[in-house]
C-alpha positions as CSV (number, residue, x, y, z in Angstrom):
1,M,-15.3,5.5,0.1
2,K,-17.6,8.5,0.2
3,Q,-14.7,10.8,0.4
4,I,-13.1,9.3,-2.7
5,L,-16.5,9.6,-4.6
6,F,-16.9,13.2,-3.5
7,F,-13.4,13.9,-4.6
8,L,-14.0,12.3,-8.0
9,F,-17.3,14.3,-8.4
10,I,-15.4,17.6,-7.6
11,C,-12.8,16.7,-10.2
12,F,-15.5,15.9,-12.8
13,L,-17.1,19.2,-12.2
14,C,-13.8,21.1,-12.6
15,L,-13.2,19.3,-15.9
16,L,-16.7,20.4,-17.2
17,T,-16.3,24.0,-16.2
18,A,-12.7,24.4,-17.4
19,K,-12.2,26.1,-20.6
20,A,-9.3,25.3,-22.9
21,Q,-7.3,28.2,-24.2
22,T,-7.8,28.7,-27.9
23,N,-6.6,31.1,-30.4
24,A,-10.1,32.0,-31.3
25,N,-10.8,35.9,-31.7
26,I,-7.3,36.9,-31.8
27,P,-7.1,40.4,-33.5
28,G,-5.8,40.3,-37.0
29,P,-3.8,42.9,-39.0
30,E,-6.9,44.7,-39.8
31,N,-7.1,45.6,-36.0
32,V,-3.6,47.2,-35.8
33,L,-2.9,50.9,-36.2
34,V,0.7,51.9,-37.1
35,V,1.5,55.4,-36.2
36,Y,4.9,57.0,-37.3
37,N,6.6,60.4,-37.3
38,S,6.8,61.5,-40.9
39,Q,9.6,63.9,-40.1
40,I,12.1,61.0,-39.5
41,D,12.9,58.8,-42.4
42,S,13.7,55.7,-40.2
43,S,10.2,56.0,-38.7
44,G,8.6,55.7,-42.1
45,I,10.8,52.8,-43.0
46,I,9.9,50.9,-39.9
47,A,6.2,51.6,-40.5
48,N,6.4,50.3,-44.1
49,Y,8.2,47.1,-42.8
50,Y,5.5,46.2,-40.4
51,K,2.8,47.1,-42.9
52,N,4.4,44.6,-45.4
53,V,5.5,41.9,-43.0
54,R,2.3,41.8,-40.9
55,G,-0.1,42.5,-43.8
56,I,-1.5,45.7,-42.2
57,P,-3.8,47.5,-44.6
58,S,-2.7,50.9,-45.9
59,L,-5.7,52.4,-44.3
60,N,-4.3,51.5,-40.8
61,I,-1.0,53.4,-41.4
62,M,-1.1,56.9,-40.0
63,H,1.7,59.6,-40.0
64,L,2.1,62.4,-37.7
65,D,3.9,65.6,-38.6
66,N,4.5,68.9,-36.9
67,L,5.2,67.3,-33.5
68,T,6.1,70.0,-31.2
69,D,6.1,70.5,-27.4
70,A,2.6,70.9,-25.9
71,N,1.5,72.9,-22.9
72,I,-1.0,71.0,-20.8
73,T,-2.8,72.6,-17.8
74,I,-3.6,70.2,-14.9
75,D,-5.4,71.6,-11.8
76,G,-4.3,75.2,-12.7
77,V,-0.7,74.2,-13.3
78,T,0.8,74.5,-16.9
79,H,3.2,71.7,-17.8
80,T,5.2,71.5,-21.0
81,V,5.4,68.0,-22.4
82,G,8.1,67.6,-24.9
83,L,8.6,64.9,-27.5
84,R,12.2,63.9,-28.1
85,Q,13.5,61.3,-30.6
86,G,15.3,58.5,-28.9
87,A,14.3,59.4,-25.3
88,D,13.1,56.5,-23.2
89,N,10.8,58.7,-21.3
90,N,9.1,62.1,-22.0
91,K,9.4,64.6,-19.3
92,N,7.4,67.7,-18.4
93,S,8.6,71.1,-17.4
94,Y,9.2,69.9,-13.8
95,N,11.3,67.0,-15.0
96,N,8.8,64.5,-13.9
97,V,8.5,61.4,-16.1
98,C,5.3,61.4,-18.1
99,G,5.3,58.1,-20.0
């Protein structure tokens, strides 16, 4: 009998401390930043689509232009990081996947 009461007591404590999942504090459209490449028409079209469909404020839409390869020095070794449209991964000058 004591074991049953102890088990029920533990179950009761678990119910008291368990927190139900809620949708409280989910970030809204005002917390989203949309970044697009202004040199590619389809990129701007997609950015505008998300802006309109998701209700993202115009202030949170940012374009990037003049995207070029970048030279980054890490531990004395210079790597060239290139941005390529349609590539699944960016690669540095040693053909290592960067992202």
